[in-house]
N, C-alpha and C positions, 0 to 999 in steps of 0.2 A: 101607502105610497109604494108604487111598483117601479123597480129599477131593473135595467138590463145589464148584464155583465157578459162580455165576450169570453169564450172558453179558450184559454191559452195553454195552461200547464196540463201535465198528465193527470194530476190530482183533480183539476177542474173537469177534464174530459171524463174521468171515471164517475164523477158526480152527475154529469150530463147523462151518461149512459144508464146510471142506476136510478135516475128519477122516476121512470115508469114503474119500477118495482114498488115504489111507495103508492103511486096512484092506483095500481091494480092489485095491491096486496089482498089476498083472499078471493080474487075473482077466479071462478072455475073455467073461464073462457079465454083469458089472456095467456099467451104462450111466451114466456120470457126468452130473450136471446141469451147466448153465452157472452158474458160480459167482456172477456178478453177478445173474442172475435169481433164484437161490436166496436170495441176501441180500435181494433186493427183497421176497420173500414176507414177511419179518419186519420190514419197514419200516412202522412204525405210522403214519407220516405220509402214506403213499401207498396202503397196502393197506386197502380199506374193510372187510375182514373184521373188523378190530379195533374197528369200531363195535359189533359184537355178540359179540366174543370177547376173551379175555385169553390171553396166552401168556407163559410163563417158560421160558427156555432155560438148560440147565445142561450143563457138561462135567465129567466125572470125571477127576481127576488122580491119578497115581501116580508118585512121584519127579519131580514137576513136569512130567510128560508127559501129554498127553491120552490117555486109554484108553477113553473112552466119552462119549456125548452123549445128550440127550433134550430134547424139547419138551413141556411140560406145558400143556394147553389146556383152558380152560373156555369152552364155546360157550353163550352166553345163550339162543340159540334152542333148544338142547337142553332147557334148564330150563323153557322155556315149554311144551314138549311132555311134561313130566314125566319126561324122561330125566335122572335125577339122577346124571350121571356126570362124571368128570374124564377127559379124553382124554389119551393120550400118543402122540407120533409122532416122526419123525426120530430113531429109536432105533437106535443103533449102539454096538457094544462089542467089545473084544477077548474072547478065549475065557477069561473069568474070571467065574464066576457071582457073585462078591462085588461086581464092578463093576456088574453088572445089578441086584443087590440094592440097592446104594446109590442107583442111579438111580430104581428103582421105589419105594423108601422116600420119596424126595422127591415123587413123584407122589401117594403115599398122604397125606403130610403136607399138601400143598396142597389135596387133595380134602377132607380132614377139616376143615381150617381154613375151608373154604367150605360145610361142612355137606352134602357130597355123599355118595352111598351106595356107589358103586363106581367102579373105573377100567376103561377099555377102550383097547386099542391093539394094534398100531400103527395109528393113523388120523390124518388131518389135520383141518383145520377144517370141511370140508364134503364132500359127495359128489363134488365135482370134484377133490378131492385124492387123492393116493396112499393105498392102504389095504392092510393085512394084512401079516403075516409069511409069507414063502414057506415052504410045507411039502412041496411036491413040485415037481420041475423045476429043481433046482439046477444042472443041466448044460444049461440052455436060456438063450438070450440074453434079457436083460431088455429093458425099454423105457423111454421117457422118462416114461411115466405110471404106472410101478410101482416099488416099492422092491425091491431085491435083498438077500438076506441069506444067510449061511452056515447050515448045519443047527444049529449050536450055539446060535443065537439062540432057537430054539423049545425046545431042551433047557433053557436057562436059565429061560425063562418058566414051563415046566411044573414045574421043580424048585423054583420060588419060589411055587408054589401057585396059579398062574393056570390057568383052564380055558377051553376053546373057547367063544367067543361067536357068531361068524358065520364061515361058510366061503364062499369064492369060488372059482370055476373060471375058467381061461383056456383058450380053445379056438382052434384054427387049422384052416384048410383050404386046399388049393391052388385057385387060380382055375379050374383045369380041372374041378373038381367042380361048378361052377355050371352047372346045366342050365336054360336059359331057359324050356323048356316047362313047368316047375313053377310059374312065376309070370306068364308072358306073357298067357295066356288070362284068368287071374283079374284081372290088372292091368286089362285092357280092361273086364271085367264090373263091377268095383268102381267104376271111373271113371264108367261110364255109369249105374249104379244110384244112386250117391250124389252125382253131379254134382261129382266131384273132378277136380283137375288138378294135375300136378306143376309145380314151379318149379325151373328150372336156371339157373345163372349162369356167366358167363365173367369177370365183373369184380366185385371185392370191393365197390366203391361201390354197385353195383346190389343187392347182397345185404344190406348193412348196415341198410336200413330195416325189414327183417323180423326182425332178430336179437332185439329185445325180445320179440316174439311167441314166438320159439323158447324163450327162457328162461321165459316164462310157461307155455308148454306143458310144459317140463321140470318145473317145480314141480308142475303138475297131474298129469302122467303118472307121476311117481316118488313121489308123496306117500304111497302106501300101503306103501312099503318101510320096514322097521323102522329102516334106517340113515339115513332121509331128514332133511336139514336144508335149509330153504328158502333159495333165492338171493334176496337183497334187491334193491331197485331200484338202490341205489348199486353193489352188486357187479356187476349186469348191465353197467353202463357201464364198470366196470373190466375185466371179462373181455372185453368187446367190443373195447376199445382194446388190451389186452395180447395176446390170443390169436387172435381171429377173422381179423385181417388177415394172419396168418402161415399160415393154412390155404388151400390151393388152393380158389378159389371153386367150381370144378367138383365138389369133394368134399363140398359141403354141399347137401342136398336138402330141399325143403319140399313138402308136399302141402296144397293149399288147397281150401276148399269154394266154392260158388257165390257166397257173400257175402264172399269173400276172407279168411275166417278160417282160420288154420292148424290142421290136424287131425293132422298128423304131421311129423316132421323126422328127419333123420339127419346125423351128422357123421362123416366118415372123414378120417383123417390119414395122411400118408406116414409110413413107418417111418423115424425119425431115429436109430435105435439106433447103427448103425455110424458115422454122421456124428458123433454125440456122442462116441463113443469116440475118434475121430480128433481132435476138438476138445479133448478132455481138460479140459473145464471153462472154456475160454477162447474168446471170440468172435473175438479178434484174436491173431495176424495171419491165420490160416487157418480158424478155426472157422466163421466166417460163410460162407465159401466152401463148406465141406463141407456145411453145412445147406442152402444154396441149391441145391447140386448134388443133394442127396437129394430136395429138394422137386420138382425138375424131372424127375429121372430115376428116381424110386422104382419098384421092382418088387414091394415089399411094402407093404400098407396095413393100417391098424388101424381097425376099426369101433369108434369111440369112444363114440358115443351114438346111441340110437334111442328116440324118444318118440312115443307115439300117444295122442290124446285118449281118455279112458276111454269116451266115447260111441261110439267107433269100434273098440274092441278086439274081436278075434275076427271082424272083418268083412273081412279080407283087404287092409287098407290097406297093409301092408308089401310086398305084391306090387308096388305102384306104385313104392315106394322101390327094391326090388331090381331091377326092370326098368330104372329110370333109371341105377342104378349099373352094371348090366351094359353098357348102351349107352355109358357114360362110360369104364369101366375096360378093357373089351376092346381098343379101339384103342390104348390106352397100353401094352399088353403086360404088365399086372399078372400076377404069378406066384403070390403068396401073400397070403392074407387072415388077419388076426389079430382075434380078438374080445377086447376088454379085459375085466378082471375082472367077473364077474357073480355076484351072490348065488345060492347054491344054492337058496334059497327062491323065486327069481324064475322060476317055471315058465313064465310068459307069454313071457319073453325066450327061454328055451330052446326053446320050441315053434316060434318063428318061424324057427329055423335047422334044422329037422328034415330038410330036403331037401339040406343042404349037406355031409353026412357029415363033420362036424367031429371033430377029435381033441382031447380034453382033455390038454394037455401041461404044465400047471402048476396047482397049487392053493395057496391062501393062506388064512390065518385071522386073525381078530382074537381077542384073549384078554381075559378080564375077571377081576376079583377084588374082592370086597367090601372096603371100607376098614375098617381096624382101628385 
């Protein structure tokens, strides 16, 4: 007998967050989140995403034991763009298709109640959240910005009548593949032709005054993608406080024009995967130490975001960004570079990496189903 229980109390939320620790215990590929930070995501008092979204969390119970979980999300910004969908994320289950059925039926019910047309998932609240169920690369290390899942997750979704909606690829390349001759000359030409200059930082406080411009440019440069949801003014302040200060300032690059307007940006993050595995969900007593150590001594980095003003697309501006990163990362002895999930349809993004001989090592998909 499978029953669903809505998550209401802080104790129930903690059990919701900790459930994957049981599913993936002993997995060398799963990267656990920090429990306190994951709980903060669903704090409606502090996370401004709830100004534009609603979320209901549920756990599935069998013999009074949690056997599945799901977050049912309605993003009001989606509705403004005529995306009449109910989202679902934080989807985890034992290998029992009836558990998945019960969880997805709840998504269907909430979507119908709100007069929506279809469900899609796994996805979060916005483009900055984790996305997609892993469909290839189950034997590859996960990351702090992606969900991991076993193959049976996808089998459940397909058996329950869901179909592919979007596909994403994850790519990597060794730093040794980076050949500066491919971008050094173009970097100089583009800077001279368009009057552009790079901005580099060694201190977070010097970078912070430019972060709002970066988020504005993110909204502008990603708006054409089918998955796009705008970052609001309140969310900018939240992300700035929560995330920016934890990224090495050397790993954030801006390109400015002669009038000090930002025309491109990029964010690279150290790989915290192994550090998070050692922390096992806890910052104390040693989790924080492992994360700081990874930040200072990382040999693998993730290219998290790259954005270019549409007016400067196909004009070689990314050559400036790559040149600056080469100058920053080479002395640090970086060995591997990872590209975070990119939509298969985002051909512009794929094109800028053509000289790096990247290998696609993971794929993931979101799935959809019309509400009945």
